[in-house]
N, C-alpha and C positions, 0 to 999 in steps of 0.2 A: 184242525190238523196241526196242532202246535208241537206235538211230540213226533219227531221224524227220525226214523231208523234208517241208516245207510251202511250196509255191510261194506267193509273195505278190504281190498286185496291189491295185488300188483297187476291186475288185468288192465289192458289198454283202455277199457271203458270207465276206469275209475274217475278220471277228470270230468267226464260227462255227468256221472252220478253226483259227484261232489258239487259241481256248479248248479245242478238242478235242485239238490237238497238245500243249498244255501239260498238260492233264489226263492224257494217256497218259504223257508224260514223267515226271510226278510218280509215277505208279503203278510205273514200271519203272526209276526213277532214270536217265532217258535224257537225250538231247541233241536239241534241235530245230534244224535248219538251215533258215532262211528264205531263199528264193531269189527275187530280183526279176529278171525277164528282159525285156529290150526289144530286139527284133531290128533294130538300127540298119542292118544291111545291106539291110533291106527298105525303108528310107527313102531310096532312091536314085532320083533323077529322071534317066531315061536321055535323053541328048541325041541329036539326029537322026543324028550322024555316029559313033555308037558310044561316045562318052565317057560317063562317069558323074559326075554332079555331086551332091554331098551337099547336101541342103537343110538348111543350117546352122541356120536358125531352128527348124525342127521337131525336129532332133536335140538342140539345146541345151535346148529345152523338155522333151523326153522325159527327158534326163539330169537336169534340175532336178526333175522329178516323181519320178524314181526316188530321188534323194537325199532329198527330202521324205518319201517313204514309208519309206525306210530309217531316217531320224531318228525318225519317228513310232513305228516298231516298237521301236527301241532304247529310247526313252523309256517306251513301254508295258511292255516286258518287263524292264527293268532291276530293278524292285522284286520281280519274281517269283522264286520259289525253284527255278528251272529253268535248266540250262545251255543256251545258245543262241548262234547267230551269224546275222548277216544278210549275204548276199552279193548282188552285182549282176553280171549278165552281159549281153552284147550278142548272145547267141544267141537263136534262136527259142524259144518257150515249150516246145514238145514236145521239141525237140532238147536243150534245157538240162536239163529234168527227167529225161529218159531217161539222159542222161550222168551226172547227179548220183546216180542210183540205184545206181551201182557200189558206193557206200559207204552205202547206206540200207537199212533193214529194212522200212520202210513209208512210203508217200506219203499225205499228207492232202490231199484235194481236196474242193471243193464238188460235190455230186451234179449240179448244173445246169451245171457247167463244160463249155463247148463242146468241149474237147479231152480229156475224161475217157476216151472210148473209145480214142482213139489212144494215150494213155499206158498204159492197161491192156493193150492189145494189143501195145504196143511195148517193154514192159519185163518182166523176171522178178520185179519187186517188187510185192507186193500193194498195193492202194489202199484206204484208208479213206475212203469217200465220205460226206460229211455233207450231209443235206438242209438247205434254207434254214430258219433259225431253230430248228434242232434240233441244237445242239452235243452231242457225246457227252462228258459230264462225269464219268460214273461207269462203272466196268467190273465192279462186283459186281452185275450185272443178269442176268436170263435172256438167253441167246443162242441163236440158231437156226442150224443148218446146213441150208440148202436143198439137199437131196441129189438129184441126177439120175443118179447112177451114172457120170458122165463124167469125163474127165481134168481138165477145167477145174475142176469142183467139188471133185475130190480135191486138186488143187493149192491151191485156196482154203482147204480144210479144214486141210491141212498147214501152210500159212502162218499160219493163225489159232490154232494151238495155244497160243501164249503168251497170247492174249486169252481163249480158252476156259477156260484154267486159272483165270482171275480170276472167271469167271461164277458167279452164284449157282445156276444150273441151265443145262444144255445140252440142247436139243431137236433131234434129227436128224429132219427132216421130208422124207419122200419122197411127192411127188404123182404118182400113176400111174394110167394107164387100164388097161382089161382086157388090152390088148396089151403093156403095159410092166411090167417088174419091175426094181426097183433094189435092189442089195445093201445095204440099210440096216443090217442086222445086221453085215455085214462091215466097213462104215465105222465102226460103233459099236465093234467090236472093236479097230480101229486106235486110236481115241481112248482106249480103256480102257488101252492100253499106255502112254499118257502120263498115266495117272491122271485121265482125264476120263471120267466115267460118264454117258453121254448116254441120254436117254429117246427111244426110236424111235417115230415116228408114221408109219405108212403109210396115206396118205389117198387114197381113190378120187377121181379127177379128175372134177369136175362143173363145166363151164365153164372159163374160162381158168386155167391153172396159177398165174399171177401173182396172180390174185384169191384163190385158195385159200391161197397163201403169206401174203399180206397179212392175210387174215381170221384165219388160224391164229396169225400173229404177234401180232395185237392181242389175241386171246383168251388167249394165254399171257403177255402182258405183256413181249414181247421188246424188248430194248434195242439189239440188233445182229444183223443177218442176214449170214451168211457164204455166199457163192455164187460159182460160176464164171460168167464172162461169155462169151457167145456160144459155147456148146457146139456149136450149129449155125452155119452160115455167117452172117456179119453181113448179107449181102445178103438171104438168105432171111428173116432176122428182120425186116429193114426192110420187105420186101415183104409178107410173110405175117403179121407180128407174132410175138411170142415173149416168153418170160419175161424175157430180158435187156433187151429194148427197153422192156417195160412197167415193169420195176423201175427202170430208169434214168430213165424219164419221170415216174413217179408215186410212188415210195416215199417215205413219211414217216418211215421208220426208217433209221438209218445202216446202210451196207452195207460189208462187207469183200469186195473183189472181186479175182479173179485170172483169168488166161486160160491 
């Protein structure tokens, strides 16, 4: 995970993302690419007869704001012992991030970012999602794989192997009802081939699965939860509720997400 992409903006969560990206880069001797995206094409005022007039004042202000943010990042990061660069693009945020993941191993986003779902669903790159005021500064912590037996969860687990190797302990947690059985031992066998020896917890579901995951994570002192996103359809999760929706909305622990 040496190529780290961190979208940058003026949101309050930026410092958490920056600190987490830098901490990961130090662990893996990596490089952080900070990307500032402002979709100038969306700042077009359409005229009645089909012409397009750029609102120069708005665009100039946006460009100035981007330059100020880039300069701030340069000044903040220059003293750090981490390789980095800061780029600006006039593409939309989702489009620019997905495009940049061609040469990224992981994306660092805020868990409350309004476009996090679209980015996870639109790219093959895992997303390290950081809750507000909870930067991930250490990686020698207990980590959890929230295992549901699905392809999304398996993909997240495979993507997380470099992080799981750093963990002080790995817990593979399967929350299941009487009608559900997940191949926890099979997943643990996969991890063992990468010299990751996970402790398997098969927990009977009583109440929402997300609550069981969160409670178990707190009890085990988990510093990172690895999970697939939207193993069921996103519409079904939005309407009926589900683990993905609940964890995106309420998790106080950093998540490593993949779809």
